[in-house]
DRENDRENVEX-105754 format. One record per atom (N, C-alpha, C, O): residue in one letter; x, y, z. Coordinates in steps of 0.1 Angstrom, whole numbers, padded with zeros to 4 digits, always signed. Layout:
<nodes>
AXYZ...
</nodes>
This chain:
<nodes>
M+0174+0288+0040M+0173+0274+0036M+0170+0265+0049M+0178+0265+0058A+0158+0258+0049A+0154+0251+0061A+0160+0237+0061A+0161+0231+0050L+0163+0232+0073L+0168+0219+0074L+0157+0210+0079L+0150+0214+0089G+0155+0198+0073G+0144+0189+0078G+0150+0175+0081G+0159+0170+0073T+0146+0169+0092T+0151+0156+0095T+0139+0147+0100T+0130+0152+0107S+0138+0135+0096S+0127+0126+0100S+0131+0112+0096S+0138+0109+0086T+0125+0102+0103T+0126+0088+0098T+0116+0088+0086T+0106+0095+0086A+0119+0079+0076A+0111+0079+0064A+0113+0066+0057A+0123+0059+0059V+0104+0062+0048V+0104+0050+0040V+0105+0055+0025V+0098+0064+0021V+0114+0049+0017V+0115+0052+0003V+0103+0045-0004V+0101+0033-0003I+0095+0053-0011I+0083+0048-0017I+0083+0050-0032I+0073+0046-0039G+0094+0055-0038G+0096+0055-0053G+0108+0063-0056G+0113+0071-0048S+0112+0062-0069S+0123+0070-0074S+0124+0068-0089S+0119+0058-0095F+0131+0078-0095F+0133+0076-0110F+0146+0085-0113F+0149+0095-0106P+0153+0081-0124P+0166+0088-0127P+0163+0102-0132P+0153+0106-0137L+0173+0111-0129L+0173+0125-0134L+0187+0127-0139L+0197+0127-0132G+0187+0131-0153G+0200+0133-0159G+0209+0121-0159G+0204+0109-0159E+0222+0123-0159E+0231+0112-0160E+0235+0106-0146E+0238+0094-0146S+0234+0113-0136S+0239+0108-0123S+0230+0110-0111S+0232+0104-0101D+0219+0119-0113D+0211+0122-0101D+0198+0113-0101D+0195+0106-0111R+0191+0114-0090R+0179+0106-0089R+0168+0114-0080R+0172+0120-0070I+0156+0114-0085I+0145+0120-0077I+0139+0108-0069I+0134+0098-0075V+0138+0111-0056V+0134+0100-0047V+0121+0105-0039V+0121+0117-0035S+0112+0097-0038S+0100+0100-0029S+0101+0092-0016S+0104+0080-0016F+0098+0099-0006F+0099+0093+0008F+0085+0096+0014F+0078+0106+0011F+0081+0086+0023F+0070+0089+0032F+0076+0090+0046F+0081+0081+0051S+0075+0102+0052S+0082+0105+0064S+0072+0106+0076S+0061+0109+0074R+0077+0104+0087R+0069+0105+0100R+0065+0119+0102R+0053+0122+0106D+0073+0129+0100D+0071+0143+0104D+0066+0152+0093D+0060+0162+0096F+0069+0148+0081F+0066+0157+0069F+0056+0151+0059F+0051+0157+0050G+0052+0138+0061G+0044+0132+0051G+0052+0128+0039G+0064+0125+0040K+0046+0129+0027K+0054+0126+0014K+0063+0138+0011K+0059+0149+0010V+0076+0134+0009V+0086+0144+0005V+0093+0139-0007V+0097+0127-0008R+0094+0147-0017R+0102+0144-0029R+0114+0152-0031R+0113+0164-0029G+0126+0146-0033G+0138+0153-0033G+0148+0148-0043G+0147+0137-0049I+0158+0156-0046I+0168+0153-0056I+0180+0147-0048I+0185+0154-0039A+0185+0135-0051A+0197+0130-0045A+0208+0131-0055A+0209+0124-0065R+0217+0141-0053R+0227+0144-0063R+0238+0132-0063R+0242+0127-0053A+0241+0128-0075A+0251+0118-0078A+0248+0104-0072A+0256+0096-0070A+0234+0102-0070A+0230+0090-0064A+0232+0078-0073A+0233+0066-0069R+0234+0080-0087R+0235+0069-0096R+0250+0066-0099R+0252+0057-0107R+0258+0073-0093R+0273+0070-0096R+0277+0058-0088R+0271+0054-0078M+0287+0051-0093M+0292+0039-0087M+0296+0041-0073M+0294+0032-0064R+0302+0052-0070R+0307+0055-0056R+0299+0065-0049R+0304+0074-0042S+0286+0065-0051S+0277+0074-0045S+0277+0073-0030S+0278+0062-0024R+0276+0084-0023R+0276+0084-0008R+0263+0077-0003R+0263+0073+0009F+0253+0076-0011F+0240+0070-0007F+0241+0055-0007F+0233+0048+0000G+0250+0049-0015G+0251+0035-0016G+0238+0028-0019G+0232+0032-0029S+0233+0019-0012S+0220+0012-0015S+0209+0017-0006S+0198+0011-0006A+0211+0029+0000A+0201+0034+0010A+0188+0038+0003A+0178+0038+0009L+0189+0042-0010L+0177+0047-0017L+0169+0036-0024L+0161+0039-0032E+0171+0024-0020E+0164+0013-0026E+0149+0014-0021E+0147+0018-0010L+0140+0010-0030L+0125+0010-0026L+0123+0002-0014L+0129-0009-0012L+0115+0007-0004L+0111+0001+0008L+0120+0004+0020L+0117+0000+0031T+0132+0009+0017T+0142+0011+0028T+0137+0021+0038T+0132+0032+0035L+0138+0018+0051L+0135+0027+0062L+0148+0034+0067L+0158+0027+0070G+0148+0047+0068G+0160+0053+0072G+0158+0067+0078G+0146+0071+0080E+0169+0073+0082E+0169+0087+0088E+0172+0097+0076E+0183+0097+0071L+0162+0105+0073L+0162+0114+0062L+0167+0128+0067L+0162+0133+0077V+0177+0134+0060V+0181+0147+0063V+0180+0155+0049V+0186+0150+0039F+0173+0166+0049F+0172+0173+0036F+0172+0188+0038F+0170+0193+0050F+0174+0195+0028F+0174+0210+0028F+0162+0215+0019F+0161+0210+0008D+0155+0224+0024D+0143+0229+0016D+0146+0244+0013D+0146+0252+0022T+0148+0247+0001T+0151+0261-0003T+0139+0270-0003T+0140+0282-0003G+0127+0263-0005G+0114+0270-0006G+0111+0275-0020G+0101+0281-0022R+0120+0273-0029R+0118+0277-0043R+0114+0266-0052R+0112+0268-0064S+0112+0254-0047S+0108+0243-0056S+0101+0233-0047S+0102+0232-0035E+0092+0224-0053E+0086+0214-0046E+0096+0203-0042E+0093+0195-0033L+0107+0203-0049L+0117+0192-0046L+0128+0198-0036L+0133+0209-0037V+0130+0190-0026V+0141+0193-0016V+0154+0187-0021V+0155+0180-0031Q+0165+0191-0014Q+0178+0186-0016Q+0181+0175-0006Q+0183+0179+0006V+0182+0163-0010V+0185+0152-0001V+0199+0152+0003V+0208+0151-0006D+0202+0154+0016D+0216+0154+0021D+0221+0141+0025D+0232+0136+0021H+0213+0134+0034H+0217+0121+0039H+0205+0112+0040H+0193+0117+0041F+0206+0099+0039F+0196+0090+0042F+0203+0077+0047F+0207+0069+0040D+0203+0077+0061D+0210+0066+0068D+0201+0055+0071D+0190+0057+0077I+0204+0043+0067I+0195+0031+0068I+0193+0027+0082I+0202+0027+0090V+0180+0025+0085V+0176+0020+0098V+0172+0005+0096V+0176-0003+0104A+0164+0003+0086A+0160-0011+0083A+0159-0013+0068A+0151-0006+0062P+0167-0021+0062P+0167-0022+0047P+0156-0031+0042P+0153-0031+0030F+0150-0039+0051F+0140-0049+0047F+0144-0058+0036F+0137-0060+0026E+0156-0063+0037E+0162-0072+0027E+0154-0085+0025E+0153-0090+0014G+0148-0090+0036G+0140-0102+0035G+0128-0101+0026G+0124-0111+0020I+0123-0089+0025I+0111-0087+0016I+0115-0088+0002I+0107-0094-0006R+0127-0084-0002R+0132-0085-0016R+0136-0099-0020R+0138-0101-0032S+0137-0108-0011S+0142-0122-0015S+0130-0131-0020S+0132-0142-0024D+0118-0125-0020D+0106-0133-0024D+0097-0125-0032D+0094-0114-0029L+0092-0130-0043L+0084-0123-0052L+0071-0118-0046L+0067-0106-0049E+0064-0126-0039E+0051-0122-0033E+0054-0111-0023E+0047-0101-0023R+0063-0113-0014R+0066-0103-0004R+0070-0090-0011R+0064-0079-0007L+0078-0090-0021L+0082-0078-0028L+0069-0071-0035L+0067-0059-0034G+0061-0080-0042G+0050-0074-0049G+0040-0068-0039G+0035-0057-0042Q+0037-0075-0028Q+0027-0070-0019Q+0032-0057-0012Q+0025-0047-0010A+0045-0057-0008A+0051-0045-0002A+0051-0033-0012A+0048-0022-0008A+0054-0036-0024A+0054-0026-0035A+0040-0020-0037A+0038-0008-0040W+0030-0029-0035W+0016-0024-0037W+0013-0014-0026W+0006-0004-0028M+0018-0017-0014M+0015-0009-0002M+0021+0005-0004M+0015+0015-0001V+0034+0006-0008V+0040+0019-0009V+0035+0026-0021V+0035+0038-0021E+0030+0019-0031E+0023+0026-0042E+0010+0032-0038E+0007+0043-0042C+0003+0025-0029C-0009+0031-0024C-0006+0044-0017C-0012+0054-0019V+0005+0044-0009V+0009+0057-0002V+0013+0067-0011V+0009+0079-0010A+0021+0063-0021A+0026+0074-0031A+0014+0080-0039A+0015+0092-0042R+0005+0072-0043R-0006+0077-0051R-0017+0084-0043R-0024+0093-0049L-0019+0080-0031L-0031+0085-0024L-0028+0097-0014L-0037+0103-0009T-0015+0100-0012T-0012+0111-0003T-0007+0123-0011T-0001+0122-0022A-0009+0135-0005A-0004+0147-0011A+0010+0150-0005A+0013+0146+0006D+0018+0158-0011D+0031+0163-0006D+0029+0171+0007D+0020+0179+0008R+0038+0168+0016R+0039+0176+0029R+0026+0175+0037R+0022+0185+0043D+0019+0164+0036D+0007+0162+0044D+0009+0151+0054D+0006+0140+0052P+0015+0154+0066P+0020+0144+0075P+0008+0136+0081P-0003+0141+0084S+0011+0123+0083S+0001+0114+0091S+0009+0104+0098S+0014+0094+0093A+0011+0107+0111A+0018+0097+0120A+0011+0084+0120A+0018+0073+0121T-0002+0083+0119T-0009+0071+0119T-0005+0062+0106T-0002+0050+0107L-0006+0069+0095L-0003+0062+0082L+0012+0058+0082L+0015+0047+0077Y+0020+0066+0086Y+0035+0063+0087Y+0037+0050+0096Y+0044+0040+0091G+0032+0051+0107G+0033+0039+0117G+0027+0026+0111G+0032+0016+0113L+0016+0028+0104L+0009+0016+0098L+0018+0010+0087L+0019-0002+0085L+0024+0019+0079L+0033+0014+0068L+0045+0006+0074L+0048-0005+0069V+0052+0012+0084V+0063+0005+0089V+0059-0008+0096V+0066-0018+0095R+0048-0008+0103R+0043-0020+0109R+0041-0031+0099R+0044-0042+0101A+0034-0027+0088A+0031-0037+0078A+0044-0042+0071A+0045-0054+0068L+0054-0034+0069L+0066-0039+0063L+0074-0048+0072L+0079-0058+0068R+0074-0045+0085R+0080-0053+0095R+0073-0067+0096R+0079-0077+0097S+0060-0066+0095S+0052-0078+0095S+0055-0088+0084S+0056-0100+0086I+0056-0082+0072I+0059-0090+0060I+0073-0097+0061I+0075-0108+0059E+0083-0088+0066E+0096-0094+0067E+0097-0104+0078E+0105-0114+0077A+0089-0103+0088A+0089-0113+0099A+0082-0126+0096A+0083-0135+0104G+0076-0127+0084G+0070-0140+0080G+0055-0140+0080G+0050-0151+0077D+0048-0130+0083D+0034-0130+0082D+0030-0131+0067D+0037-0126+0058A+0018-0137+0065A+0013-0138+0051A+0013-0125+0044A+0006-0116+0048P+0021-0123+0033P+0022-0110+0027P+0009-0104+0022P+0006-0092+0023R+0001-0113+0016R-0012-0108+0011R-0021-0103+0022R-0028-0093+0021R-0022-0111+0033R-0030-0106+0045R-0025-0093+0050R-0033-0084+0053A-0012-0091+0051A-0006-0079+0057A-0009-0067+0047A-0013-0056+0052A-0008-0069+0034A-0011-0059+0025A-0026-0055+0024A-0030-0043+0023T-0034-0065+0025T-0049-0063+0025T-0053-0055+0037T-0061-0046+0036T-0048-0059+0049T-0051-0052+0061T-0046-0038+0060T-0052-0028+0065F-0034-0036+0055F-0028-0023+0054F-0037-0014+0044F-0040-0003+0048G-0041-0020+0033G-0049-0012+0024G-0062-0007+0030G-0066+0004+0029L-0069-0016+0038L-0081-0012+0044L-0079-0001+0054L-0086+0009+0054R-0068-0002+0062R-0066+0008+0072R-0060+0021+0066R-0062+0032+0072C-0053+0019+0055C-0047+0031+0048C-0058+0040+0044C-0058+0052+0047V-0068+0035+0036V-0079+0044+0031V-0087+0049+0042V-0092+0061+0042D-0089+0042+0053D-0096+0047+0065D-0089+0059+0071D-0095+0069+0074A-0075+0058+0072A-0067+0068+0078A-0067+0081+0069A-0065+0092+0075L-0069+0079+0056L-0069+0091+0047L-0083+0096+0046L-0085+0106+0038G-0093+0091+0053G-0107+0096+0053G-0116+0091+0042G-0126+0097+0039H-0112+0079+0036H-0120+0074+0025H-0127+0060+0029H-0128+0051+0021R-0131+0060+0041R-0137+0047+0047R-0149+0043+0040R-0158+0052+0038L-0150+0031+0035L-0163+0026+0029L-0173+0024+0040L-0170+0018+0050R-0185+0028+0038R-0196+0026+0047R-0202+0012+0045R-0206+0009+0034I-0202+0004+0056I-0208-0009+0055I-0219-0012+0065I-0223-0024+0067D-0224-0001+0072D-0234-0003+0082D-0248-0001+0076D-0258-0004+0083A-0249+0006+0065A-0262+0009+0059A-0260+0012+0044A-0249+0014+0039C-0271+0011+0037C-0270+0013+0022C-0267+0028+0019C-0273+0037+0025V-0257+0030+0011V-0253+0044+0008V-0263+0051-0001V-0262+0064-0002A-0272+0044-0007A-0281+0050-0017A-0294+0054-0010A-0299+0065-0011C-0300+0044-0002C-0313+0047+0004C-0312+0048+0019C-0322+0052+0025G-0301+0045+0026G-0300+0046+0040G-0305+0034+0048G-0304+0035+0060R-0310+0024+0041R-0316+0013+0048R-0305+0006+0056R-0294+0003+0051R-0308+0002+0069R-0299-0005+0077R-0303-0020+0078R-0315-0023+0079G-0293-0029+0077G-0296-0043+0078G-0303-0048+0065G-0309-0041+0058T-0302-0061+0063T-0308-0068+0052T-0314-0081+0057T-0309-0087+0066P-0325-0085+0050P-0331-0098+0054P-0320-0109+0052P-0312-0109+0043A-0321-0120+0060A-0312-0131+0060A-0312-0137+0045A-0323-0140+0040G-0300-0139+0040G-0299-0145+0027G-0302-0135+0015G-0300-0139+0004A-0305-0123+0018A-0308-0113+0007A-0294-0109+0001A-0285-0107+0009P-0294-0107-0012P-0281-0103-0018P-0278-0089-0015P-0286-0080-0013I-0265-0086-0013I-0260-0073-0010I-0247-0070-0018I-0242-0080-0024A-0243-0058-0020A-0232-0055-0028A-0224-0043-0022A-0229-0036-0014I-0212-0041-0027I-0204-0030-0024I-0202-0021-0036I-0197-0026-0047D-0206-0009-0035D-0204+0001-0046D-0192+0011-0042D-0195+0020-0035V-0180+0008-0047V-0169+0016-0043V-0170+0031-0048V-0166+0040-0041E-0177+0032-0059E-0179+0046-0065E-0188+0054-0056E-0187+0066-0054G-0199+0047-0051G-0208+0053-0043G-0204+0055-0028G-0210+0063-0021G-0194+0047-0024G-0189+0049-0010G-0192+0038-0001G-0189+0039+0011G-0198+0027-0006G-0200+0015+0004G-0211+0006+0000G-0214+0004-0011L-0218+0001+0011L-0228-0010+0009L-0240-0005+0002L-0245+0007+0004T-0245-0013-0007T-0259-0011-0013T-0268-0023-0011T-0263-0034-0012C-0280-0020-0008C-0290-0031-0006C-0293-0037-0020C-0289-0032-0030A-0301-0048-0020A-0304-0055-0032A-0311-0046-0042A-0308-0046-0054A-0321-0038-0037A-0329-0030-0046A-0320-0019-0052A-0321-0017-0065C-0311-0013-0045C-0303-0002-0050C-0292-0008-0059C-0287-0001-0069A-0287-0020-0055A-0276-0026-0063A-0280-0029-0077A-0272-0028-0087S-0293-0032-0079S-0298-0035-0092S-0298-0023-0101S-0298-0024-0114R-0297-0011-0095R-0297+0001-0103R-0283+0008-0104R-0282+0019-0109T-0273+0000-0098T-0260+0007-0097T-0250-0001-0106T-0249-0013-0104R-0244+0006-0115R-0233-0001-0124R-0221-0002-0116R-0216+0007-0109G-0215-0014-0117G-0202-0016-0111G-0202-0021-0096G-0191-0023-0090A-0214-0023-0090A-0215-0028-0077A-0210-0043-0077A-0213-0050-0086V-0203-0047-0066V-0197-0060-0065V-0205-0068-0055V-0206-0064-0043R-0211-0079-0059R-0219-0087-0050R-0210-0093-0039R-0199-0098-0042V-0214-0093-0027V-0206-0098-0016V-0215-0106-0006V-0228-0103-0006A-0209-0115+0002A-0217-0122+0012A-0216-0115+0025A-0207-0106+0027A-0225-0119+0034A-0224-0113+0048A-0211-0115+0055A-0206-0107+0062G-0205-0127+0052G-0192-0130+0057G-0181-0121+0053G-0171-0118+0060T-0182-0115+0041T-0172-0106+0036T-0173-0092+0044T-0163-0086+0047L-0185-0088+0047L-0187-0076+0055L-0181-0078+0069L-0175-0069+0075G-0183-0090+0074G-0178-0093+0087G-0163-0093+0088G-0157-0088+0097A-0157-0098+0076A-0142-0098+0075A-0137-0084+0074A-0126-0081+0080L-0144-0075+0067L-0140-0062+0065L-0140-0055+0079L-0130-0048+0083R-0150-0057+0087R-0151-0051+0100R-0140-0055+0109R-0133-0047+0116R-0137-0068+0109R-0127-0074+0118R-0113-0069+0114R-0105-0066+0123L-0110-0069+0101L-0096-0065+0097L-0094-0051+0099L-0082-0046+0101R-0104-0043+0099R-0103-0028+0102R-0099-0026+0117R-0091-0017+0120A-0106-0034+0126A-0106-0030+0140A-0097-0039+0149A-0093-0034+0160M-0094-0051+0145M-0086-0060+0154M-0072-0055+0156M-0067-0048+0147P-0066-0059+0167P-0052-0057+0168P-0044-0063+0157P-0049-0074+0152W-0033-0058+0153W-0026-0063+0141W-0023-0078+0141W-0025-0085+0132R-0018-0082+0153R-0014-0096+0154R-0026-0105+0152R-0025-0116+0146D-0038-0101+0158D-0050-0109+0156D-0055-0109+0142D-0060-0119+0137A-0053-0098+0135A-0057-0097+0121A-0049-0106+0112A-0053-0112+0103M-0036-0108+0116M-0027-0116+0108M-0031-0131+0110M-0029-0139+0101D-0036-0134+0121D-0039-0148+0124D-0054-0152+0122D-0058-0164+0124L-0062-0143+0118L-0076-0145+0115L-0078-0155+0104L-0073-0153+0093A-0086-0165+0106A-0090-0175+0095A-0101-0169+0087A-0112-0167+0092L-0098-0167+0074L-0108-0162+0065L-0112-0171+0053L-0123-0169+0048G-0104-0179+0049G-0106-0188+0038G-0108-0180+0025G-0101-0170+0023A-0118-0184+0017A-0121-0178+0004A-0125-0163+0006A-0124-0155-0004T-0130-0160+0017T-0135-0146+0020T-0124-0136+0018T-0127-0124+0014E-0112-0140+0020E-0100-0131+0019E-0099-0126+0004E-0096-0114+0002D-0102-0135-0006D-0102-0130-0019D-0112-0119-0022D-0109-0110-0030H-0124-0120-0016H-0134-0111-0018H-0130-0097-0012H-0133-0086-0017V-0124-0098+0000V-0120-0086+0007V-0109-0078-0001V-0110-0066-0003R-0100-0086-0006R-0089-0080-0015R-0094-0074-0027R-0090-0064-0031E-0104-0080-0033E-0110-0075-0045E-0116-0061-0043E-0114-0052-0050I-0123-0060-0032I-0129-0047-0028I-0118-0037-0025I-0120-0025-0029V-0108-0041-0018V-0097-0031-0015V-0090-0027-0028V-0088-0015-0029D-0087-0035-0037D-0081-0032-0050D-0090-0022-0057D-0085-0012-0063L-0103-0025-0058L-0112-0016-0065L-0112-0002-0059L-0112+0008-0066H-0113-0002-0046H-0114+0011-0039H-0101+0019-0041H-0102+0031-0044V-0090+0013-0040V-0077+0020-0042V-0075+0025-0056V-0071+0036-0059A-0080+0016-0066A-0079+0020-0080A-0088+0033-0083A-0085+0042-0090R-0100+0033-0077R-0109+0044-0079R-0103+0057-0073R-0103+0067-0079L-0098+0056-0061L-0092+0068-0054L-0079+0073-0062L-0077+0085-0063A-0071+0063-0067A-0059+0067-0075A-0062+0071-0089A-0054+0078-0095G-0073+0067-0094G-0077+0070-0108G-0073+0060-0118G-0075+0061-0130Q-0066+0049-0113Q-0061+0038-0122Q-0056+0027-0113Q-0053+0029-0101P-0057+0014-0119P-0052+0003-0111P-0037+0004-0107P-0029+0011-0115A-0033-0001-0096A-0019-0001-0092A-0010-0009-0101A-0014-0020-0105R+0001-0004-0104R+0011-0012-0112R+0015-0025-0105R+0017-0035-0112A+0016-0024-0092A+0021-0036-0085A+0010-0047-0085A+0013-0059-0084A-0003-0043-0086A-0013-0053-0087A-0012-0061-0100A-0014-0073-0100R-0009-0054-0111R-0006-0061-0123R+0006-0071-0122R+0006-0082-0128F+0016-0066-0115F+0029-0074-0113F+0025-0086-0106F+0030-0097-0109L+0017-0086-0095L+0013-0098-0088L+0005-0108-0096L+0008-0120-0096R-0004-0102-0105R-0011-0111-0113R-0002-0118-0123R-0004-0130-0126E+0008-0111-0128E+0017-0117-0138E+0025-0128-0132E+0027-0138-0138I+0030-0126-0119I+0037-0136-0113I+0029-0149-0111I+0034-0160-0113E+0017-0147-0107E+0008-0158-0105E+0005-0166-0118E+0004-0178-0118R+0005-0158-0129R+0002-0165-0141R+0015-0172-0146R+0014-0183-0152C+0027-0167-0144C+0039-0173-0149C+0044-0184-0140C+0050-0194-0145W+0042-0182-0127W+0047-0193-0118W+0036-0198-0109W+0035-0195-0097P+0026-0205-0115P+0015-0210-0107P+0019-0218-0095P+0029-0226-0097A+0012-0217-0084A+0015-0225-0072A+0002-0229-0066A-0008-0223-0068P+0003-0239-0057P-0009-0243-0049P-0015-0232-0042P-0008-0222-0039A-0028-0233-0039A-0035-0222-0032A-0028-0218-0019A-0025-0227-0011G-0025-0205-0017G-0019-0201-0005G-0004-0202-0005G+0003-0198+0005V+0002-0207-0016V+0016-0209-0016V+0022-0201-0028V+0017-0203-0040W+0031-0192-0026W+0037-0184-0037W+0051-0188-0039W+0058-0192-0029P+0056-0186-0051P+0070-0190-0054P+0080-0180-0049P+0077-0168-0048A+0092-0185-0045A+0103-0176-0042A+0108-0171-0055A+0104-0176-0066S+0117-0161-0054S+0122-0155-0066S+0129-0165-0075S+0137-0173-0070P+0125-0166-0088P+0131-0177-0096P+0145-0176-0099P+0151-0186-0104R+0152-0165-0097R+0166-0164-0100R+0172-0153-0090R+0165-0143-0087K+0184-0155-0086K+0191-0146-0077K+0192-0133-0085K+0197-0132-0096G+0189-0122-0077G+0190-0108-0084G+0180-0106-0094G+0182-0097-0103G+0168-0113-0093G+0158-0111-0103G+0152-0097-0102G+0154-0090-0093G+0145-0093-0113G+0139-0079-0113G+0129-0076-0103G+0122-0086-0098G+0128-0064-0099G+0118-0060-0089G+0107-0053-0095G+0105-0053-0107V+0100-0045-0087V+0088-0038-0092V+0093-0023-0094V+0099-0017-0086G+0089-0018-0106G+0093-0004-0109G+0086+0005-0099G+0075+0002-0094S+0092+0016-0097S+0087+0026-0088S+0086+0040-0095S+0081+0049-0089
</nodes>
């Protein structure tokens, strides 16, 4: 029986039987790990609140080698990210990020880059950076780290580089990136974009995190997020549940542009995992 230890973030869980819980972690050293936390649902569980979604902690588990599920022994909290749960937009955007990781990664496929990116994005949201910007930047860099980078330097259909000034261009997430006007007219599902959107994509991918959080984008940010959402949905095979949750919040509690409501009631419901 092998012992495993690593820092990890809780990215999902669901009940098992009357008292146990299956928990998914994304760890620094092992990638995605799914395990059984015995008696985690009991009132006096030794895990306490440690297995809440988004919690960063020190994971200790035993791997028998006879199942895909490990036995979770300890998970000691390093950062609970309580500030994220106090606001619906923060919670929704953070839940979208961990759902991306849960859906797009395979078990036991470690990526120190993706782990570090996830922790940095969670800390950024809790520290007060715009949650939507942090999540959008995370989404772009997440798919890049996993090898699914959209090509935006040339048309993915004909290979043509550059477009005449003012000519329409589009992004075809199914095809893998940019399409010129001629190819876009023959492509179903291509999303029309402006040159400014391509520039925003390039900058959010490459800039230092702090600069990316402070970058002024205006309405272009909506177009970038639309592309990221479509790309993640294609890779995962379906739209993220958290994306629907965010749209529902916006519909139920409308707010001025750029301003999201805080949680309408103490202890309000969160996002399912």
